[in-house]
LOLORO-179291 format. One record per residue (C-alpha): z, y, x. Coordinates in Angstrom, 3 decimals, decimal comma. Each point is the difference from the previous one (the first is absolute). Example, Ala and Ser with C-alpha at 12.3 -4.5 7.8 and 13.67 -1.06 7.14 Angstrom:
# LOLORO-179291
<r><pz>7,800</pz><py>-4,500</py><px>12,300</px></r>
<r><pz>-0,660</pz><py>3,440</py><px>1,370</px></r>
This chain:
# LOLORO-179291
<r><pz>-55,684</pz><py>63,091</py><px>29,769</px></r>
<r><pz>3,733</pz><py>0,053</py><px>-0,536</px></r>
<r><pz>2,065</pz><py>-1,718</py><px>2,594</px></r>
<r><pz>1,146</pz><py>-3,512</py><px>-0,998</px></r>
<r><pz>-2,630</pz><py>-0,406</py><px>-2,738</px></r>
<r><pz>-2,607</pz><py>-2,736</py><px>0,526</px></r>
<r><pz>-3,456</pz><py>0,574</py><px>-1,501</px></r>
<r><pz>-0,765</pz><py>-2,295</py><px>-2,997</px></r>
<r><pz>-2,893</pz><py>-1,688</py><px>1,788</px></r>
<r><pz>2,089</pz><py>-0,821</py><px>3,056</px></r>
<r><pz>2,799</pz><py>-1,372</py><px>-2,117</px></r>
<r><pz>-2,416</pz><py>-2,280</py><px>-1,888</px></r>
<r><pz>-1,395</pz><py>-1,245</py><px>3,288</px></r>
<r><pz>3,451</pz><py>-0,752</py><px>1,323</px></r>
<r><pz>1,037</pz><py>-1,796</py><px>-3,216</px></r>
<r><pz>-3,143</pz><py>-2,161</py><px>0,120</px></r>
<r><pz>0,684</pz><py>-0,900</py><px>3,614</px></r>
<r><pz>3,615</pz><py>-0,852</py><px>-0,838</px></r>
<r><pz>-1,047</pz><py>-2,205</py><px>-2,941</px></r>
<r><pz>-2,579</pz><py>-1,695</py><px>2,214</px></r>
<r><pz>2,679</pz><py>-0,664</py><px>2,609</px></r>
<r><pz>2,451</pz><py>-1,350</py><px>-2,611</px></r>
<r><pz>-2,688</pz><py>-2,323</py><px>-1,360</px></r>
<r><pz>-0,803</pz><py>-1,313</py><px>3,468</px></r>
<r><pz>3,749</pz><py>-0,458</py><px>0,634</px></r>
<r><pz>0,411</pz><py>-2,014</py><px>-3,178</px></r>
<r><pz>-3,030</pz><py>-2,161</py><px>0,766</px></r>
<r><pz>1,295</pz><py>-0,592</py><px>3,494</px></r>
<r><pz>3,531</pz><py>-1,019</py><px>-1,070</px></r>
<r><pz>-0,765</pz><py>-2,163</py><px>-3,052</px></r>
<r><pz>-0,456</pz><py>-3,291</py><px>1,954</px></r>
<r><pz>3,219</pz><py>0,674</py><px>1,912</px></r>
<r><pz>1,879</pz><py>0,607</py><px>-3,239</px></r>
<r><pz>-1,358</pz><py>-3,204</py><px>-1,463</px></r>
<r><pz>1,003</pz><py>-1,855</py><px>3,144</px></r>
<r><pz>3,523</pz><py>1,391</py><px>-0,130</px></r>
<r><pz>0,249</pz><py>-0,834</py><px>-3,731</px></r>
<r><pz>-1,076</pz><py>-3,558</py><px>0,723</px></r>
<r><pz>2,580</pz><py>-0,342</py><px>2,756</px></r>
<r><pz>2,699</pz><py>1,373</py><px>-2,313</px></r>
<r><pz>-1,044</pz><py>-2,431</py><px>-2,759</px></r>
<r><pz>0,123</pz><py>-2,970</py><px>2,390</px></r>
<r><pz>3,380</pz><py>1,147</py><px>1,333</px></r>
<r><pz>1,398</pz><py>0,302</py><px>-3,525</px></r>
<r><pz>-1,289</pz><py>-3,484</py><px>-0,851</px></r>
<r><pz>1,576</pz><py>-1,465</py><px>3,122</px></r>
<r><pz>3,282</pz><py>1,754</py><px>-0,794</px></r>
<r><pz>-0,013</pz><py>-1,385</py><px>-3,570</px></r>
<r><pz>-0,732</pz><py>-3,491</py><px>1,329</px></r>
<r><pz>2,868</pz><py>0,296</py><px>2,464</px></r>
<r><pz>2,373</pz><py>1,068</py><px>-2,783</px></r>
<r><pz>-1,070</pz><py>-2,924</py><px>-2,183</px></r>
<r><pz>0,554</pz><py>-2,420</py><px>2,860</px></r>
<r><pz>3,333</pz><py>1,458</py><px>1,065</px></r>
<r><pz>1,485</pz><py>0,455</py><px>-3,515</px></r>
<r><pz>0,691</pz><py>-3,732</py><px>-0,593</px></r>
<r><pz>1,663</pz><py>-0,175</py><px>3,414</px></r>
<r><pz>2,224</pz><py>2,935</py><px>-0,920</px></r>
<r><pz>0,913</pz><py>-1,664</py><px>-3,293</px></r>
<r><pz>0,938</pz><py>-3,176</py><px>1,855</px></r>
<r><pz>2,088</pz><py>2,014</py><px>2,429</px></r>
<r><pz>1,846</pz><py>1,586</py><px>-2,929</px></r>
<r><pz>0,572</pz><py>-3,361</py><px>-1,683</px></r>
<r><pz>1,884</pz><py>-2,273</py><px>2,407</px></r>
<r><pz>0,089</pz><py>-3,734</py><px>-0,519</px></r>
<r><pz>3,831</pz><py>-0,012</py><px>0,016</px></r>
<r><pz>2,573</pz><py>2,396</py><px>-1,503</px></r>
<r><pz>3,458</pz><py>-0,256</py><px>1,564</px></r>
<r><pz>2,405</pz><py>0,649</py><px>-2,870</px></r>
<r><pz>3,137</pz><py>-1,133</py><px>1,830</px></r>
<r><pz>0,007</pz><py>0,313</py><px>3,775</px></r>
<r><pz>3,622</pz><py>-1,084</py><px>0,311</px></r>
<r><pz>-0,683</pz><py>-1,362</py><px>3,482</px></r>
<r><pz>-0,376</pz><py>3,550</py><px>1,333</px></r>
<r><pz>3,315</pz><py>1,150</py><px>-1,491</px></r>
<r><pz>3,177</pz><py>0,916</py><px>1,854</px></r>
<r><pz>2,775</pz><py>-2,590</py><px>0,018</px></r>
<r><pz>3,001</pz><py>1,311</py><px>-1,917</px></r>
<r><pz>-1,971</pz><py>2,029</py><px>-2,545</px></r>
<r><pz>1,347</pz><py>-0,376</py><px>-3,523</px></r>
<r><pz>-3,388</pz><py>0,928</py><px>-1,426</px></r>
<r><pz>-3,434</pz><py>-0,749</py><px>1,480</px></r>
<r><pz>-2,252</pz><py>3,041</py><px>0,410</px></r>
<r><pz>-1,965</pz><py>0,807</py><px>-3,157</px></r>
<r><pz>2,154</pz><py>-2,143</py><px>-2,285</px></r>
<r><pz>2,669</pz><py>0,984</py><px>-2,525</px></r>
<r><pz>2,716</pz><py>-1,750</py><px>-2,053</px></r>
<r><pz>-0,889</pz><py>-1,826</py><px>-3,208</px></r>
<r><pz>3,059</pz><py>-0,055</py><px>-2,259</px></r>
<r><pz>0,717</pz><py>-0,778</py><px>-3,646</px></r>
<r><pz>2,153</pz><py>2,035</py><px>-2,383</px></r>
<r><pz>2,095</pz><py>-2,895</py><px>-1,327</px></r>
<r><pz>0,603</pz><py>-1,687</py><px>3,382</px></r>
<r><pz>2,620</pz><py>1,945</py><px>1,993</px></r>
<r><pz>0,254</pz><py>-2,372</py><px>2,985</px></r>
<r><pz>-2,915</pz><py>0,204</py><px>2,387</px></r>
<r><pz>-1,450</pz><py>-2,382</py><px>2,571</px></r>
<r><pz>0,312</pz><py>1,240</py><px>3,583</px></r>
<r><pz>-3,079</pz><py>0,374</py><px>2,222</px></r>
<r><pz>-0,231</pz><py>0,591</py><px>3,731</px></r>
<r><pz>-2,685</pz><py>0,012</py><px>2,682</px></r>
<r><pz>0,962</pz><py>-2,719</py><px>2,495</px></r>
<r><pz>-1,449</pz><py>-2,117</py><px>2,793</px></r>
<r><pz>-1,107</pz><py>-3,311</py><px>-1,498</px></r>
<r><pz>-1,135</pz><py>-2,300</py><px>2,783</px></r>
<r><pz>-2,778</pz><py>1,743</py><px>1,929</px></r>
<r><pz>-0,710</pz><py>2,628</py><px>-2,679</px></r>
<r><pz>1,773</pz><py>2,829</py><px>-1,757</px></r>
<r><pz>0,457</pz><py>-0,831</py><px>-3,696</px></r>
<r><pz>2,001</pz><py>1,052</py><px>-3,060</px></r>
<r><pz>3,141</pz><py>-1,963</py><px>-0,815</px></r>
<r><pz>1,272</pz><py>-0,181</py><px>-3,589</px></r>
<r><pz>3,508</pz><py>-1,102</py><px>-0,992</px></r>
<r><pz>0,736</pz><py>-0,428</py><px>-3,693</px></r>
<r><pz>3,466</pz><py>-0,716</py><px>-1,424</px></r>
<r><pz>-0,050</pz><py>-0,017</py><px>-3,834</px></r>
<r><pz>-2,225</pz><py>3,042</py><px>0,400</px></r>
<r><pz>-3,534</pz><py>1,198</py><px>-0,595</px></r>
<r><pz>-2,159</pz><py>2,734</py><px>1,494</px></r>
<r><pz>-3,124</pz><py>0,199</py><px>2,089</px></r>
<r><pz>-2,114</pz><py>2,134</py><px>2,263</px></r>
<r><pz>-3,267</pz><py>1,419</py><px>-1,278</px></r>
<r><pz>-3,011</pz><py>1,867</py><px>1,322</px></r>
<r><pz>-2,571</pz><py>1,934</py><px>-1,977</px></r>
<r><pz>-3,611</pz><py>-0,902</py><px>0,749</px></r>
<r><pz>-3,374</pz><py>0,284</py><px>-1,663</px></r>
<r><pz>-2,176</pz><py>-3,015</py><px>0,678</px></r>
<r><pz>-2,997</pz><py>-1,376</py><px>-1,861</px></r>
<r><pz>0,653</pz><py>-3,736</py><px>-0,574</px></r>
<r><pz>-3,730</pz><py>-0,623</py><px>-0,201</px></r>
<r><pz>-0,572</pz><py>1,433</py><px>3,462</px></r>
<r><pz>3,222</pz><py>-1,357</py><px>1,520</px></r>
<r><pz>0,882</pz><py>-3,129</py><px>-2,008</px></r>
<r><pz>1,904</pz><py>-1,846</py><px>2,751</px></r>
<r><pz>3,679</pz><py>0,619</py><px>0,704</px></r>
<r><pz>1,645</pz><py>-1,615</py><px>3,018</px></r>
<r><pz>3,634</pz><py>0,042</py><px>1,059</px></r>
<r><pz>2,718</pz><py>-1,925</py><px>1,852</px></r>
<r><pz>3,469</pz><py>-0,820</py><px>-1,275</px></r>
<r><pz>2,968</pz><py>-2,241</py><px>0,585</px></r>
<r><pz>2,989</pz><py>-0,976</py><px>-2,139</px></r>
<r><pz>3,284</pz><py>-1,377</py><px>1,260</px></r>
<r><pz>1,018</pz><py>-1,669</py><px>-3,257</px></r>
<r><pz>-1,088</pz><py>-0,736</py><px>-3,570</px></r>
<r><pz>1,785</pz><py>0,960</py><px>-3,205</px></r>
<r><pz>1,425</pz><py>-2,980</py><px>-1,871</px></r>
<r><pz>-0,220</pz><py>1,681</py><px>-3,419</px></r>
<r><pz>-3,394</pz><py>1,679</py><px>0,415</px></r>
<r><pz>-2,355</pz><py>-0,743</py><px>-2,924</px></r>
<r><pz>-3,242</pz><py>1,899</py><px>-0,537</px></r>
<r><pz>0,040</pz><py>-0,815</py><px>-3,727</px></r>
<r><pz>3,438</pz><py>1,483</py><px>-0,780</px></r>
<r><pz>1,445</pz><py>3,521</py><px>0,084</px></r>
<r><pz>3,232</pz><py>-1,243</py><px>1,565</px></r>
<r><pz>-2,071</pz><py>-1,746</py><px>2,677</px></r>
<r><pz>-2,349</pz><py>2,887</py><px>0,809</px></r>
<r><pz>1,180</pz><py>0,266</py><px>3,641</px></r>
<r><pz>-1,788</pz><py>-0,894</py><px>3,224</px></r>
<r><pz>0,962</pz><py>0,109</py><px>3,663</px></r>
<r><pz>-3,331</pz><py>1,721</py><px>0,689</px></r>
<r><pz>-2,784</pz><py>1,528</py><px>-2,023</px></r>
<r><pz>-2,988</pz><py>2,290</py><px>0,529</px></r>
<r><pz>-0,981</pz><py>2,379</py><px>-2,796</px></r>
<r><pz>-3,512</pz><py>1,357</py><px>-0,462</px></r>
<r><pz>-0,150</pz><py>2,629</py><px>-2,753</px></r>
<r><pz>-2,995</pz><py>1,516</py><px>-1,808</px></r>
<r><pz>-0,631</pz><py>3,452</py><px>-1,403</px></r>
<r><pz>-0,494</pz><py>0,885</py><px>-3,645</px></r>
<r><pz>-3,691</pz><py>0,421</py><px>-0,802</px></r>
<r><pz>-0,543</pz><py>0,841</py><px>-3,700</px></r>
<r><pz>-3,637</pz><py>-1,106</py><px>0,183</px></r>
<r><pz>1,037</pz><py>-3,508</py><px>1,094</px></r>
<r><pz>3,005</pz><py>-0,378</py><px>-2,316</px></r>
<r><pz>-0,100</pz><py>-1,438</py><px>-3,510</px></r>
<r><pz>1,442</pz><py>1,985</py><px>-2,912</px></r>
<r><pz>2,958</pz><py>-2,361</py><px>-0,518</px></r>
<r><pz>0,836</pz><py>0,056</py><px>3,710</px></r>
<r><pz>-0,149</pz><py>3,799</py><px>0,005</px></r>
<r><pz>2,624</pz><py>0,088</py><px>-2,746</px></r>
<r><pz>2,269</pz><py>-2,399</py><px>1,887</px></r>
<r><pz>-0,498</pz><py>1,954</py><px>3,198</px></r>
<r><pz>0,934</pz><py>3,301</py><px>-1,631</px></r>
<r><pz>3,082</pz><py>-1,595</py><px>-1,562</px></r>
<r><pz>1,007</pz><py>-1,415</py><px>3,376</px></r>
<r><pz>-0,383</pz><py>3,394</py><px>1,671</px></r>
<r><pz>2,186</pz><py>1,585</py><px>-2,678</px></r>
<r><pz>2,786</pz><py>-2,450</py><px>0,860</px></r>
<r><pz>-0,396</pz><py>-0,607</py><px>3,741</px></r>
<r><pz>-1,893</pz><py>3,066</py><px>1,220</px></r>
<r><pz>-3,014</pz><py>-0,298</py><px>2,301</px></r>
<r><pz>-1,085</pz><py>-3,661</py><px>0,122</px></r>
<r><pz>-3,157</pz><py>-1,817</py><px>1,117</px></r>
<r><pz>-2,373</pz><py>-1,317</py><px>-2,629</px></r>
<r><pz>0,117</pz><py>-3,401</py><px>1,698</px></r>
<r><pz>1,571</pz><py>-1,780</py><px>2,959</px></r>
<r><pz>-0,552</pz><py>-3,223</py><px>1,892</px></r>
<r><pz>3,161</pz><py>-1,555</py><px>1,433</px></r>
<r><pz>-0,527</pz><py>-2,436</py><px>2,871</px></r>
<r><pz>3,251</pz><py>-1,959</py><px>0,171</px></r>
<r><pz>1,854</pz><py>-2,653</py><px>1,982</px></r>
<r><pz>1,498</pz><py>-2,187</py><px>-2,706</px></r>
<r><pz>2,380</pz><py>-2,975</py><px>0,047</px></r>
<r><pz>-1,703</pz><py>-2,749</py><px>-1,993</px></r>
<r><pz>-3,079</pz><py>1,285</py><px>-1,876</px></r>
<r><pz>-3,270</pz><py>-1,426</py><px>1,414</px></r>
<r><pz>-2,000</pz><py>2,187</py><px>2,382</px></r>
<r><pz>-2,931</pz><py>1,657</py><px>-1,769</px></r>
<r><pz>1,792</pz><py>0,435</py><px>-3,321</px></r>
<r><pz>-0,757</pz><py>3,281</py><px>-1,760</px></r>
<r><pz>2,441</pz><py>0,938</py><px>-2,736</px></r>
<r><pz>0,855</pz><py>3,123</py><px>-1,959</px></r>
<r><pz>3,147</pz><py>1,763</py><px>1,175</px></r>
<r><pz>3,064</pz><py>-0,885</py><px>-2,060</px></r>
<r><pz>0,591</pz><py>3,682</py><px>-0,804</px></r>
<r><pz>-3,479</pz><py>1,455</py><px>-0,489</px></r>
<r><pz>-3,615</pz><py>-1,067</py><px>-0,283</px></r>
<r><pz>-0,945</pz><py>2,981</py><px>2,151</px></r>
<r><pz>0,965</pz><py>-2,156</py><px>2,983</px></r>
<r><pz>-1,380</pz><py>-3,411</py><px>0,895</px></r>
<r><pz>1,829</pz><py>-2,321</py><px>2,409</px></r>
<r><pz>-1,989</pz><py>-2,038</py><px>2,516</px></r>
<r><pz>1,845</pz><py>-2,727</py><px>1,890</px></r>
<r><pz>-1,178</pz><py>0,105</py><px>3,611</px></r>
<r><pz>2,768</pz><py>-2,114</py><px>1,569</px></r>
<r><pz>2,437</pz><py>-2,409</py><px>-1,618</px></r>
<r><pz>2,738</pz><py>-2,293</py><px>1,211</px></r>
<r><pz>1,804</pz><py>-0,369</py><px>3,338</px></r>
<r><pz>-2,808</pz><py>-1,351</py><px>2,205</px></r>
<r><pz>-0,743</pz><py>3,333</py><px>1,721</px></r>
<r><pz>3,437</pz><py>1,609</py><px>-0,174</px></r>
<r><pz>0,992</pz><py>1,507</py><px>3,347</px></r>
<r><pz>-3,583</pz><py>0,293</py><px>1,305</px></r>
<r><pz>-2,555</pz><py>2,804</py><px>-0,018</px></r>
<r><pz>-2,784</pz><py>-0,610</py><px>-2,496</px></r>
<r><pz>-3,368</pz><py>1,798</py><px>-0,054</px></r>
<r><pz>-1,355</pz><py>0,633</py><px>-3,496</px></r>
<r><pz>-3,385</pz><py>1,043</py><px>-1,357</px></r>
<r><pz>-0,965</pz><py>0,683</py><px>-3,603</px></r>
<r><pz>-3,057</pz><py>1,334</py><px>-1,808</px></r>
<r><pz>1,427</pz><py>2,762</py><px>-2,187</px></r>
<r><pz>-3,176</pz><py>0,514</py><px>-1,985</px></r>
<r><pz>-0,173</pz><py>-3,672</py><px>-0,975</px></r>
<r><pz>3,757</pz><py>-0,212</py><px>-0,655</px></r>
<r><pz>-0,087</pz><py>3,047</py><px>-2,280</px></r>
<r><pz>-2,969</pz><py>-1,169</py><px>-2,063</px></r>
<r><pz>1,575</pz><py>-3,438</py><px>-0,330</px></r>
<r><pz>3,433</pz><py>1,373</py><px>-0,935</px></r>
<r><pz>-1,022</pz><py>2,843</py><px>-2,328</px></r>
<r><pz>-3,447</pz><py>-1,100</py><px>-1,136</px></r>
<r><pz>-1,672</pz><py>3,312</py><px>0,821</px></r>
<r><pz>-1,355</pz><py>2,116</py><px>2,837</px></r>
<r><pz>2,713</pz><py>1,559</py><px>2,194</px></r>
<r><pz>0,430</pz><py>3,778</py><px>0,276</px></r>
<r><pz>0,771</pz><py>1,682</py><px>3,313</px></r>
<r><pz>3,011</pz><py>-1,219</py><px>1,982</px></r>
<r><pz>2,597</pz><py>2,790</py><px>0,173</px></r>
<r><pz>2,974</pz><py>-1,602</py><px>1,730</px></r>
<r><pz>1,402</pz><py>-2,815</py><px>2,103</px></r>
<r><pz>3,649</pz><py>-1,031</py><px>0,166</px></r>
<r><pz>2,265</pz><py>-2,578</py><px>1,609</px></r>
<r><pz>3,168</pz><py>-1,204</py><px>-1,710</px></r>
<r><pz>2,758</pz><py>-2,549</py><px>0,340</px></r>
<r><pz>2,166</pz><py>-0,164</py><px>-3,127</px></r>
<r><pz>2,963</pz><py>-2,076</py><px>-1,198</px></r>
<r><pz>1,460</pz><py>2,152</py><px>-2,774</px></r>
<r><pz>-0,562</pz><py>-2,574</py><px>-2,778</px></r>
<r><pz>1,114</pz><py>-3,133</py><px>1,839</px></r>
<r><pz>2,855</pz><py>1,818</py><px>1,853</px></r>
<r><pz>-0,949</pz><py>-1,834</py><px>3,197</px></r>
<r><pz>-0,778</pz><py>1,105</py><px>3,550</px></r>
<r><pz>-3,303</pz><py>0,005</py><px>1,856</px></r>
<r><pz>-1,348</pz><py>1,080</py><px>3,367</px></r>
<r><pz>-3,704</pz><py>0,523</py><px>0,653</px></r>
<r><pz>-2,318</pz><py>1,602</py><px>2,546</px></r>
<r><pz>-3,294</pz><py>1,783</py><px>-0,623</px></r>
<r><pz>-2,811</pz><py>0,504</py><px>2,512</px></r>
<r><pz>-3,110</pz><py>2,164</py><px>-0,092</px></r>
<r><pz>-2,062</pz><py>0,267</py><px>-3,195</px></r>
<r><pz>-3,738</pz><py>0,709</py><px>0,063</px></r>
<r><pz>-2,868</pz><py>0,204</py><px>-2,461</px></r>
<r><pz>-3,445</pz><py>-1,042</py><px>1,107</px></r>
<r><pz>-3,515</pz><py>-0,468</py><px>-1,225</px></r>
<r><pz>-1,010</pz><py>-3,494</py><px>-0,944</px></r>
<r><pz>-1,976</pz><py>-2,142</py><px>2,421</px></r>
<r><pz>-2,895</pz><py>-0,045</py><px>-2,503</px></r>
<r><pz>-0,036</pz><py>3,787</py><px>-0,219</px></r>
<r><pz>0,101</pz><py>0,350</py><px>3,776</px></r>
<r><pz>-2,930</pz><py>-2,370</py><px>0,357</px></r>
<r><pz>-2,257</pz><py>2,004</py><px>-2,334</px></r>
């Protein structure tokens, strides 16, 4: 017999023994495998359940109840421009309103001084008015404008106003409005498809909503009127979703900007105003659901 060669009979015997051993091994381990598979299945189910329970909590954590658009109160006194904001100017109005971060009582605020001038400060945002329909802010004016008139171009000046602008959404814009929008962009450049102007007027009743004297892309909403609150801080709250649907008669697109402005370029008067923090928040009804 050659060295290293196993006789055929011996090899067959060894193979049969090995197969018998493998079979016994498989029979002995099958219950353990099933047990481990069951444990793994239960673990996977528990993990899936945990994910389903935690996911809504993560969504809530990513969707705060309040969005601070203007945190002027955390600014540095003496700043000409609050952090995150930029100038809002107009091509045909060379004289601009001056803005400065100042101490106003106990809080840091933005002071605006307008002298036959017009310009504002603006901040780009992207907010869903359905999810965050409430806007809240504080402001104060030191005087009214004697020739202010929301119905006239030569009276389209206000000691204080808050702009909320909306982005162009072709799917939510009628054909005729698309044409007007494109024509407006050709003349004025990048413009919002719509804007709500919350204003402090001289004599028009509070709650009045009227088309802007220059364009129907902007609707004016009188929030304060007359001298009763001049010289005092006033807290305001408006429902943007409701105001937009009432003013424009349609569903609002996404909010893409917020601005503050004190302007006196039409009336050639002077005005001083102060602006506090501006926040967007979910409605009480939405929070309760």
